[in-house]
C-alpha positions in Angstrom: -12.5 -71.9 -54.1 -11.4 -75.0 -52.2 -15.0 -75.8 -51.3 -15.9 -76.8 -54.9 -16.3 -80.5 -55.4 -15.0 -82.3 -58.4 -18.5 -82.5 -59.7 -18.9 -78.8 -59.3 -15.7 -78.1 -61.1 -16.7 -80.3 -63.9 -20.0 -78.5 -64.3 -18.4 -75.1 -64.3 -15.8 -76.1 -66.8 -18.4 -76.6 -69.5 -19.2 -72.9 -69.7 -16.1 -71.3 -68.2 -13.5 -69.9 -70.6 -9.9 -68.8 -70.3 -9.1 -65.3 -71.7 -5.8 -63.7 -72.5 -5.7 -60.1 -71.4 -3.1 -57.5 -72.5 -1.8 -54.8 -70.2 -4.4 -52.0 -70.3 -7.3 -54.2 -71.3 -10.6 -53.6 -69.4 -12.4 -56.6 -68.0 -15.3 -54.3 -67.3 -16.1 -50.7 -66.4 -17.6 -49.3 -63.2 -21.4 -49.3 -63.4 -21.5 -52.1 -66.0 -23.9 -55.1 -65.6 -21.9 -58.3 -65.8 -23.1 -61.9 -66.4 -19.8 -63.6 -65.2 -17.1 -63.3 -62.6 -13.4 -63.7 -63.1 -10.7 -65.7 -61.5 -7.1 -64.4 -62.1 -4.8 -67.1 -63.3 -1.7 -65.1 -64.0 -0.9 -61.4 -64.0 -2.4 -58.6 -62.0 -5.7 -56.6 -62.3 -6.2 -53.2 -60.8 -9.6 -52.0 -59.5 -10.5 -48.4 -59.8 -13.4 -46.2 -58.9 -14.8 -42.9 -60.2 -14.6 -40.0 -57.8 -17.1 -37.2 -57.4 -15.2 -34.9 -59.8 -15.1 -37.7 -62.4 -11.4 -38.7 -62.1 -10.6 -42.4 -62.0 -8.6 -43.6 -58.9 -7.0 -46.9 -58.3 -8.4 -48.5 -55.1 -6.9 -52.0 -55.1 -4.8 -54.6 -57.0 -5.7 -58.3 -57.3 -3.4 -61.1 -58.3 -3.3 -64.9 -59.1 -6.2 -66.8 -57.4 -8.2 -63.7 -56.6 -11.9 -63.6 -57.6 -13.3 -60.5 -59.2 -16.9 -59.4 -59.6 -18.5 -62.3 -57.8 -21.1 -60.5 -55.7 -22.2 -58.3 -58.6 -22.6 -61.3 -60.8 -24.5 -63.3 -58.2 -26.8 -60.4 -57.1 -27.3 -58.9 -60.6 -26.1 -55.5 -59.6 -23.6 -53.2 -61.5 -20.0 -53.6 -60.6 -18.8 -50.7 -58.4 -15.3 -50.6 -59.7 -13.6 -50.9 -63.1 -11.1 -53.8 -63.6 -8.1 -53.1 -65.8 -5.1 -55.4 -66.6 -1.8 -54.1 -65.1 0.1 -56.8 -66.9 -0.5 -59.5 -69.5 -2.0 -62.7 -68.2 -4.7 -65.3 -68.2 -8.1 -64.9 -66.6 -10.9 -67.4 -66.2 -14.4 -66.1 -66.8 -17.2 -68.1 -65.2 -20.9 -67.4 -66.1 -23.0 -66.6 -63.1 -25.9 -68.7 -64.4 -23.7 -71.7 -64.3 -22.4 -70.9 -60.8 -25.8 -70.0 -59.2 -27.1 -73.6 -58.8 -23.8 -74.7 -57.3 -23.7 -71.8 -54.9 -27.3 -72.5 -53.8 -26.6 -76.1 -52.8 -23.0 -75.9 -51.5 -23.1 -74.5 -47.9 -19.3 -74.9 -47.5 -18.8 -72.7 -50.5 -21.2 -70.1 -49.1 -19.3 -70.0 -45.8 -15.9 -69.7 -47.6 -17.0 -66.8 -49.8 -18.7 -65.1 -46.9 -15.5 -65.3 -44.8 -13.4 -63.9 -47.7 -15.8 -61.0 -48.3 -16.0 -60.3 -44.5 -12.2 -60.2 -44.3 -11.9 -57.9 -47.3 -14.5 -55.5 -45.9 -12.8 -55.6 -42.5 -9.4 -54.7 -44.2 -11.1 -52.0 -46.2 -12.6 -50.4 -43.1 -9.3 -50.6 -41.3 -7.4 -49.0 -44.2 -10.0 -46.2 -44.5 -9.9 -45.5 -40.7 -6.1 -45.4 -40.7 -6.1 -42.9 -43.5 -8.0 -40.4 -41.4 -5.4 -40.2 -38.7 -2.2 -41.5 -40.2 0.7 -39.6 -41.8 1.7 -39.8 -45.5 4.6 -42.1 -44.6 2.3 -44.5 -42.6 -0.2 -44.7 -45.5 2.5 -45.5 -48.1 4.2 -47.9 -45.8 0.9 -49.7 -45.2 0.4 -50.1 -48.9 3.9 -51.5 -49.5 3.7 -53.9 -46.6 0.3 -55.1 -47.8 1.6 -55.8 -51.3 4.7 -57.4 -49.8 2.5 -59.8 -47.8 0.2 -60.5 -50.8 2.5 -60.5 -53.7 6.0 -60.4 -52.3 8.8 -62.8 -53.3 11.7 -63.3 -50.9 15.2 -62.6 -52.3 17.7 -63.2 -49.6 16.8 -60.7 -46.8 14.8 -58.6 -49.2 11.2 -58.8 -50.5 10.5 -58.0 -54.1 7.0 -56.6 -55.0 6.6 -57.8 -58.5 3.4 -55.9 -59.2 4.3 -53.1 -61.6 2.8 -50.2 -59.7 3.4 -46.5 -60.7 3.9 -43.9 -58.0 0.5 -42.5 -59.0 -1.2 -45.9 -58.3 0.6 -46.3 -55.0 -0.5 -42.7 -54.1 -4.1 -43.4 -55.1 -4.3 -46.6 -53.1 -2.7 -44.9 -50.1 -5.1 -41.9 -50.4 -2.4 -39.2 -50.7 -0.8 -37.1 -53.3 1.7 -38.3 -56.0 4.2 -35.6 -54.9 4.1 -36.7 -51.3 4.4 -40.4 -52.2 7.5 -39.7 -54.5 9.2 -37.6 -51.7 8.5 -40.3 -49.1 9.7 -43.2 -51.2 12.8 -41.2 -52.3 13.7 -40.6 -48.7 13.4 -44.4 -48.0 15.6 -45.2 -51.0 18.3 -42.8 -49.7 18.1 -44.4 -46.2 18.3 -48.0 -47.6 14.8 -49.1 -46.7 13.7 -49.7 -50.2 15.1 -49.9 -53.7 13.1 -49.2 -56.9 13.9 -49.9 -60.6 11.6 -50.1 -63.6 8.5 -50.1 -61.5 9.7 -53.1 -59.4 10.0 -52.3 -55.7 12.4 -54.1 -53.5 11.9 -53.8 -49.7 15.4 -54.0 -48.3 14.5 -53.5 -44.6 10.9 -54.7 -43.9 11.3 -54.2 -40.1 12.2 -50.5 -40.7 9.2 -50.1 -42.9 7.0 -51.7 -40.2 8.4 -49.3 -37.7 7.1 -46.4 -39.8 3.6 -47.5 -39.0 4.1 -46.8 -35.3 6.5 -43.8 -35.5 4.8 -42.0 -38.3 8.1 -40.9 -39.9 
């Protein structure tokens, strides 16, 4: 939150606390009322939602610098998605009662947060719209490209996605079946587009993966 002044940061630091989370720990559960929001320092947090039949499905992954639960904390409404640690890491918890006075007087902060939320909503609508008409390959490619853009680390001509995602989590985010995701990614491995070992995915040919978005294959 670049719009915070030094005075604002000092005020927030009084009540804010750093917490160490272990892989599998829940920050909160969908439907829970929270009195704080979280800023990821290190590690990755997955967001999941409960479907109509009661199963929990991964819908997004957040990483260092991302803010979780802000709108729910500010508006006093239950969180719509559960937040669970994908890896060990540090998370900063900020009490909403400490943040509210700063939010109320800092117009630059309001504008920044509104732009971020608008961008996330726009991306969410685009992804959902694409799922209606796209092939399985396009859906999975879209997820991998998005993670490469957000969390990728260049290694020569390759891009390493360091988020430890299972095939099931990729499938859930892509909105397709686990079996179809496994088949698609196995085909890409054989053709040299990606490599995968120990839940770390390496994109060997990003241009080829991007071409999948237009070709559908």
